C-alpha positions as CSV (number, residue, x, y, z in Angstrom):
1,X,-5.2,2.1,-1.7
2,X,-2.5,3.2,0.7
3,X,0.0,5.8,-0.5
4,X,3.5,4.6,-1.0
5,X,5.1,8.0,-0.1
6,X,3.9,10.0,2.8
7,X,4.3,13.7,3.7
8,X,6.8,13.8,6.6
9,X,7.7,17.5,6.9
10,X,8.6,20.8,5.3
11,X,12.0,22.4,4.7
12,X,11.6,25.8,6.4
13,X,15.1,27.3,6.0
14,X,18.8,26.8,5.5
15,X,21.1,26.1,8.4
16,X,24.6,27.5,8.1
17,X,26.5,27.8,4.8
18,X,27.4,24.2,4.0
19,X,24.1,23.2,2.6
20,X,22.2,22.0,5.6
21,X,18.5,22.6,5.8
22,X,16.0,22.9,8.7
23,X,13.0,20.6,8.4
24,X,9.8,21.0,10.4
25,X,8.8,17.3,11.0
26,X,5.2,16.2,10.6
27,X,5.9,13.0,12.4
28,X,5.6,11.8,16.0
29,X,9.0,13.2,16.8
30,X,12.1,14.7,15.2
31,X,13.9,11.5,16.1
32,X,11.5,9.4,14.0
33,X,12.4,11.4,10.9
34,X,16.1,11.1,11.7
35,X,15.8,7.3,11.2
36,X,15.5,7.6,7.4
37,X,18.5,7.3,5.0
38,X,16.5,8.6,2.1
39,X,13.9,11.3,1.9
40,X,11.9,12.2,-1.3
41,X,11.6,15.8,-2.6
42,X,9.5,16.4,-5.7
43,X,9.5,12.7,-6.3
44,X,13.3,12.5,-6.3
45,X,15.1,10.3,-3.8
46,X,17.6,12.4,-1.8
47,X,20.3,10.4,0.1
48,X,20.7,11.8,3.6
49,X,24.3,12.3,4.6
50,X,23.5,13.5,8.1
51,X,20.3,14.3,10.1
52,X,19.9,15.3,13.7
53,X,17.2,16.7,15.9
54,X,17.5,20.3,16.8
55,X,14.8,21.5,19.3
56,X,11.5,20.7,17.6
57,X,13.0,20.5,14.1
58,X,15.5,18.4,12.2
59,X,18.8,19.6,10.6
60,X,19.6,17.6,7.5
61,X,22.3,17.5,4.9
62,X,21.6,15.8,1.5
63,X,24.0,14.3,-1.0
64,X,24.6,16.8,-3.7
65,X,23.6,19.8,-1.6
66,X,26.9,21.2,-0.4
67,X,26.4,24.9,-0.3
68,X,23.9,27.4,0.9
69,X,23.0,28.4,-2.7
70,X,21.7,24.9,-3.5
71,X,20.1,24.5,-0.1
72,X,18.0,27.8,-0.6
73,X,16.3,26.1,-3.6
74,X,14.8,23.5,-1.2
75,X,13.1,26.0,1.0
76,X,9.3,25.4,1.4
77,X,9.6,21.9,-0.2
78,X,7.7,19.0,1.3
79,X,9.7,16.0,2.2
80,X,8.3,12.5,1.9
81,X,9.2,9.1,3.3
82,X,8.6,5.7,1.7
83,X,6.2,3.8,4.0
84,X,8.3,0.6,3.5
85,X,11.2,2.4,5.2
86,X,9.2,3.3,8.3
87,X,9.3,0.0,10.2
88,X,6.2,0.7,12.3
89,X,5.6,-1.6,15.3
90,X,2.5,-3.8,15.4
91,X,-0.5,-1.7,16.2
92,X,1.0,1.5,14.9
93,X,-0.5,3.3,12.0
94,X,0.1,6.4,9.9
95,X,-2.4,9.1,10.6
96,X,-3.0,9.6,6.9
97,X,-4.2,6.0,6.7
98,X,-6.8,6.6,9.4
99,X,-8.3,9.7,7.9
100,X,-11.5,8.7,6.0
101,X,-12.1,5.4,7.7
102,X,-15.6,4.6,8.9
103,X,-16.2,4.8,12.6
104,X,-18.4,2.0,14.0
105,X,-20.0,1.6,17.4
106,X,-18.7,-1.7,18.9
107,X,-22.0,-2.4,20.8
108,X,-24.5,-1.7,18.1
109,X,-22.6,-2.0,14.9
110,X,-24.0,1.5,14.0
111,X,-21.9,3.6,11.6
112,X,-21.0,6.8,13.5
113,X,-19.4,8.7,10.6
114,X,-16.0,9.1,9.2
115,X,-12.7,9.9,10.8
116,X,-12.1,13.5,9.6
117,X,-9.2,14.6,11.8
118,X,-6.8,13.3,14.4
119,X,-5.9,15.9,16.9
120,X,-2.4,15.3,18.2
121,X,-2.3,15.9,21.9
122,X,-0.3,14.6,24.9
123,X,-0.6,12.0,26.2
124,X,-3.1,10.7,23.6
125,X,-4.4,11.7,20.2
126,X,-8.1,12.4,19.8
127,X,-10.2,11.0,16.9
128,X,-12.7,13.4,15.4
129,X,-15.6,11.6,13.9
130,X,-18.0,13.5,11.7
131,X,-21.4,12.1,11.0
132,X,-24.9,13.2,12.1
133,X,-23.0,14.8,14.9
134,X,-19.3,15.3,15.8
135,X,-17.8,12.9,18.3
136,X,-14.3,13.3,19.9
137,X,-12.8,10.0,21.2
138,X,-9.4,9.7,22.8
139,X,-7.0,7.2,21.2
140,X,-6.8,4.8,24.1
141,X,-7.5,1.0,24.2
142,X,-10.5,1.5,26.4
143,X,-12.3,3.2,23.5
144,X,-10.5,2.0,20.4
145,X,-11.5,-1.6,20.0
146,X,-10.2,-2.5,16.5
147,X,-8.5,-0.7,13.6
148,X,-8.9,-2.5,10.3
149,X,-7.5,-0.4,7.5
150,X,-8.1,-3.1,4.9
151,X,-11.8,-3.1,5.8
152,X,-11.9,0.7,6.0
153,X,-13.1,0.9,9.6
154,X,-12.3,1.6,13.2
155,X,-14.5,0.1,15.9
156,X,-15.0,2.2,19.1
157,X,-16.6,1.5,22.5
158,X,-18.7,4.5,23.4
159,X,-19.6,5.5,26.9
160,X,-23.1,6.8,27.5
161,X,-23.3,10.5,26.4
162,X,-20.5,10.2,23.9
């Protein structure tokens, strides 16, 4: 079952005295997080009045948070997004949906193990498969043949020695 609300970042500090907060985004980019009109904190929807990228973080102002005293109470809170608000493109997936999927060898149908981690690197992420041995596979079409979240598996083409 896919989670409706996904962790998207952490409020690390206040910004200025008017109630703005600094968010460390746990998304592909600060700009992605800035595309949301509502974030969720402690299960409560928080209307975003303004949000902008600032270096590697995001500066946000929420409705009802208009002073540094109220912003301080949000420090260290996790912010969530509603997956329905994300508008992912075809072929895009949330990392949290991929963790735990079964990795399968395209050529043999053999189960390789489970996706236990996705290392975010540039230019491509790397899947960590843990089974009888640990396998690292770059997230590129040459190796990733099919992602089927509903079936709970990712099919990979392995090269000799992988």
